[in-house]
C-alpha positions in Angstrom: 4.3 9.0 20.0 1.2 10.0 21.9 -1.0 9.7 18.8 0.1 6.1 18.3 -0.6 5.2 21.9 -4.0 6.9 21.7 -4.9 4.9 18.6 -3.7 1.6 20.1 -5.5 2.2 23.4 -8.8 2.8 21.6 -8.5 -0.2 19.2 -8.0 1.9 16.1 -4.5 0.3 15.6 -4.4 -3.4 16.2 -0.7 -4.2 15.7 1.8 -2.8 18.2 4.3 -2.4 15.4 2.1 0.1 13.6 2.7 3.7 14.3 2.0 7.3 13.4 5.1 9.3 12.6 5.7 13.0 13.4 5.0 14.1 9.8 2.2 12.7 10.5 2.0 9.6 8.4 0.8 6.0 9.1 3.2 3.1 9.0 1.1 -0.1 9.3 1.9 -3.7 10.0 0.0 -7.0 10.3 -3.8 -6.7 10.8 -3.6 -2.9 10.3 -2.2 -3.2 6.8 -4.7 -5.9 6.0 -7.6 -3.6 6.9 -6.0 -0.7 4.9 -5.7 -3.1 1.9 -9.4 -3.7 2.1 -10.1 0.0 2.1 -7.9 0.5 -0.9 -9.8 -2.3 -2.8 -13.1 -0.8 -1.9 -12.1 2.7 -2.9 -10.7 1.5 -6.3 -14.1 0.6 -7.6 -12.6 -2.4 -9.3 -10.4 -0.2 -11.6 -6.6 0.0 -11.8 -5.2 3.3 -10.4 -2.8 3.5 -13.3 -4.5 2.3 -16.5 -8.1 2.6 -15.3 -9.0 -0.8 -16.7 -11.1 -3.3 -14.6 -9.4 -6.0 -12.6 -9.8 -9.5 -13.8 -9.5 -12.9 -12.1 -11.9 -14.5 -9.8 -13.6 -11.9 -7.7 -11.3 -9.2 -9.1 -8.3 -10.3 -7.0 -5.9 -9.6 -9.8 -4.4 -6.5 -8.2 -1.6 -5.3 -5.9 -1.4 -2.4 -3.5 0.9 0.4 -4.7 2.5 3.3 -2.8 2.0 6.3 -5.0 4.9 8.1 -3.3 7.4 5.3 -2.7 11.1 5.0 -2.3 13.0 5.3 1.0 11.3 8.5 2.2 7.8 8.5 0.8 6.5 4.9 1.5 3.9 5.6 4.1 0.6 3.8 4.4 -1.9 6.7 4.5 -4.9 5.9 2.3 -4.1 8.9 0.2 -0.8 7.3 -0.7 -2.1 3.9 -1.7 -3.8 2.6 -4.9 -4.9 -0.7 -6.3 -3.1 -1.5 -9.6 -2.7 -4.4 -11.9 0.4 -6.5 -11.4 1.7 -5.6 -14.8 1.1 -1.9 -14.2 2.9 -2.1 -10.8 5.9 -3.8 -12.4 6.1 -1.1 -15.1 6.2 1.7 -12.4 9.3 0.2 -10.7 12.8 0.3 -12.2 14.3 -3.2 -12.5 18.1 -2.9 -11.9 19.9 -5.8 -13.5 22.6 -7.5 -11.5 26.0 -8.1 -13.0 24.9 -11.8 -13.4 21.8 -10.9 -15.4 23.7 -8.6 -17.7 26.0 -11.3 -19.0 
């Protein structure tokens, strides 16, 4: 992981748990994901990436960060794979699997 070491050594990655995979994709932790979240918010222009309506709440904090390509294989933290979405829009994107207890 020479790229990861280079980024860590030059202060471009802050958390030692963050890394660049061989694909290459970013997998971020701690302060690195916090900074990426700020980039996603800035890039959104205050609009949901799904419904395109503005975010509400105080200072527009009514949003969540969503992985466009998620699941077990596509959940990487590249800026191109992240979008700001309303909480409701985020919930609608994900399948809720009912447990046996919820079904009864």
